[in-house]
N, C-alpha and C positions, 0 to 999 in steps of 0.2 A: 504493500500500500504506500502510495506516494504521500510524504508528509506535507502538510500545509505550513508554509513559512511566512511569517510577517516581517516586513522590512521597516526599520525605523531609521531616520536620519535627522540629526539636529539641523537647525535652520541656518547653519553657517555654510552649507553647500549651495552654490549658485548655479541653478539649472536654467537652460533655455525654456521658454514658455511651453508648458505641457509635458515636459520630460518627467518631472516628479510624479505626476499623475499616471503617466504611461508605465513607469516602473512600479507603481503601486506602493509608493512610499508613504509612511506615516511620519509627518514632520513634527519634531519636538522643538518648540520655539524657545529661544533664549530670551532673556529679559533685557529690554532697552530702557534706560532711565533718561528722561528729559527734564532738566530742572527739578530733579528729585521725584518725578512722577514715573511710576513703573508701568511699562507697556510690554506686551508679548509680541515678539517679532513676527510679522506677517498676519497677526490676528487683530491687535488693537492699534498697530502702527505700521505704516507701509515704508518701503525703501525710500520713496519720494519724500515722505514726511520727515524721515530722518535727515536726508540731505538738506531739506529746507531749514530744519532746526540747526544744523551745523553751519549753514551759511549765515544764519542769524546770530551766530556765536553763542548759542545756548549751551548749557552744560549737558553733554550727552556722553553716556558710557554704557557698557554692556556688562552683564553678569551671567553666569551659567544658569540653566534651569535648576530647580531645586530637586534633590533626590526623590522627595515624595511625589513630585509631578511625574517623574520618570517611572516610579513604581506604579502609579495609577494607570499609566499608559500600558506598561508591560502586563499588568494584571488583566486589564480589559482585553488586550490582544490574545492572551493565553486562553481566554474563554472560547475563542474561535479558531485559534491556530495551535499547531503542535509545538512549534518553536518560534522564537523571535531572534532576529539578527539586528543589532543596533550599531549604526555607523556614526563615528564622531571625528571631529577635526583633531589635529595634532595636540597632544597633551602639553607640548612645549609652548603652545600659543594660547590655550584656553583650559579652563577647569572642567569642561563638559564631560570629558572621558571619566575623570575622577568622580564627578557627580553621578554619572550613569552607573559606575561600579558600586558606589555607595547605595544606590537604589536597591540592589539585590539583597542588601542586609535586612531590608524590611519585608522580604518575601519569604514564603516557605521554602524549605530546602529543595523540594522536588520542583517547585515552580522556578526557582532561581537557576536550577541546572538546565532549564529549557531556554534560558536567555544567553545569547552570545554577544559580548560587547567588544567592538573592534576600534582601536585607534588607527585610523587610516593615514596618519602622518601628513595630511594635506589640508588645504583650506580653500574656500571660495570655488573658483571654476575647476581647479585641479581636484578638489574633493569630489565635485560633481562627477568628473570623469571616472574616478576610481570607484565611486558608488555604482555608477552605470556598469562598469566592468564586473563588479561584485555580483550585481543582480543577474548579469548574463551568465556568470559562472554557476550560480545557484540553479538557474533555469536549465543549464546543460548538465546538471547532475552532481556538481560539487556539493558535498555535505556541509552544513553549517559548522561542524566541528573541524573540518579540513580547510575551511575557507580562508582563515587568516594566513596559513602557510602558503596556500596557492596564490593569494593576493600579494605576497611579499615582494616579488620582483616588479610588480606594477607600481606599488607604493614607492619603491626605491627609484624607479626610472621615470616617474611622472615629472614633467617639466612645468614649472610655474615661474613666471617673471612678470613684474609690473613696474609702472612708474606712477608718480603722483603729480598733482598740479601745485600743491602747496605742502610744505613740510611741517606745518604747524601741528597737524593731527598726529603724525608719526612721532614727532618730538614729545608731544603731550602724552601719548599712550605708551611710549617706550616698548613697542611690540617688536622692534627690530634689534637684533644683537649688534653691539658695537656701533650703534647708530650715532651717538654723540661724538665718538672718536672719528668716525668716518666723515661726518658732515660738519660738525662743529656749529658755528654760527652762520655758515654760508647758505642762507635760506634762498638765495637766488638760484641755487643749483637744484636740478631734478635728479634724484637718485634712480638707479636701476636696482630693484630688490628681487632676490631669487630665493626660492624655497629649497633647502638642502637638509636632509635628515630631519624633517619635521620642524625646522627652524627657519625664520626669515632673516636673511642677511643682505645688507647693502653690498653690491659688488662693483658698482660703477656709478659715475655721476656726470651730468652734462649741464652746460649752461644754456638752459632753455628747454621747452617741452618738445619741439620738433626734433632736435638731435636725440633726445631720450627715446621718443617713439621710433625713430629710425633704428636705433640700437636694439630696441625691443623686437623689431621685425627681423633684424639680422640674427639675433640670438634664437628666435623661433625657427628661422630657416636652417640654422646649424643643427638644432635639435631634430627637425624634420629629416634632414639628410642622415643624421645618425641612426634614425629609425628606418632608413631606406624608404621613406614616404609611407610606411605601413603604420599609420598612427591616426588618432583622432585629434582634432584641434577644436578648442573652445576659447572664445574671447569674452572678456567682461568689460563693462563700462559703469561709471558712477555719475550719472547726470550729464554725460558727454557723448551721447550716442553718435552724433554726426562725426565727431573727431575719431572715434574708434571705428566707425564704418569706413572712413578714409584709410585708416591704418590697416583695416582688414583687406581693402583693395590692394594695398601694397604688399601685404603678406601673401595674398592669393597669387599675385603676379610672380612673386619670388619663388613660390613652391609649385607653380603651374597648376593651380586649381581654380575653379570658378569661385568668385567671392561668396556667392550665396550657398556654397557647400560648406562654409565655415560658420557654424551657429554662433550666436551671441547670447549672453546672459546679463541681466541687470545685476550689478554687484549688490549683494545683500547688505542690510544695515550693519550686521556684525563686523564685516570687513571694512565697510565704508566709514564707520565711526573712527577707525584707526588710520585709514588712508586718505579720507576726505573726498569731497566732490572733485570730479575731474580725473580720477584714477583710471588707468587703462591696464588690463590684464590679458595675458595669453598663456594658455596651457596646452600641452601635448601629452598624449598617453599612447604607448605602443599597443597595437591590437593583439600581439602575441608576446608572451613573456620570453 
């Protein structure tokens, strides 16, 4: 008998329109605080509203979901499904994974054993691609117990790089390792930030947004060639759709693909709180490990 498996993903993964629904994901929202008022990401506050508040210089920050919220979701799903697989962003970036693990302490032993919690070591659009691959592997017969090991090469080889319009939010959130030493007070520079081993690290900087976006394209092209073109590409934007669409045209030309074959996702509030409006993201994931 084929087991029924429920998929959970926290709201830090940024999917193109309709993909989360297509994958059958149950989204667990993180908390977004605006001037001290608590909101649930995607339920009581939208990505556009978060960007609007950031532009107004309001105090905006995020916190993980609470363990009891996670427990309630798991318990509800286990009434309909045999097992639950729960996907989360890198524990080096957020406490979501830790909160999800804590949720099992409030469950019965048998129920907790049916819940598999995975740190996918990615974030935003790269997290979305790894979650998509995980769902594909499960559909093709990989068991929940074996999924983490099977996913390991995808997690490690996922490419994510981005640049920002304004360094204020990165500096404030301190979500990038060695950020202060790398940039200092040179706020006119636009950094290139890359995800490596579950951590965000600044690796390059450019005087102006256009050179930074050009470098983003060249890095994505290099990754595409390393994967021999056998990869998925996903781009993300934060209130700068037109700018990222132009960047997509350039990337598509560089890798010899139609621009509309590269999907785009709106950057979720969780990442945009720390990168700010005007951020541009690109992620690639090999189709085969």
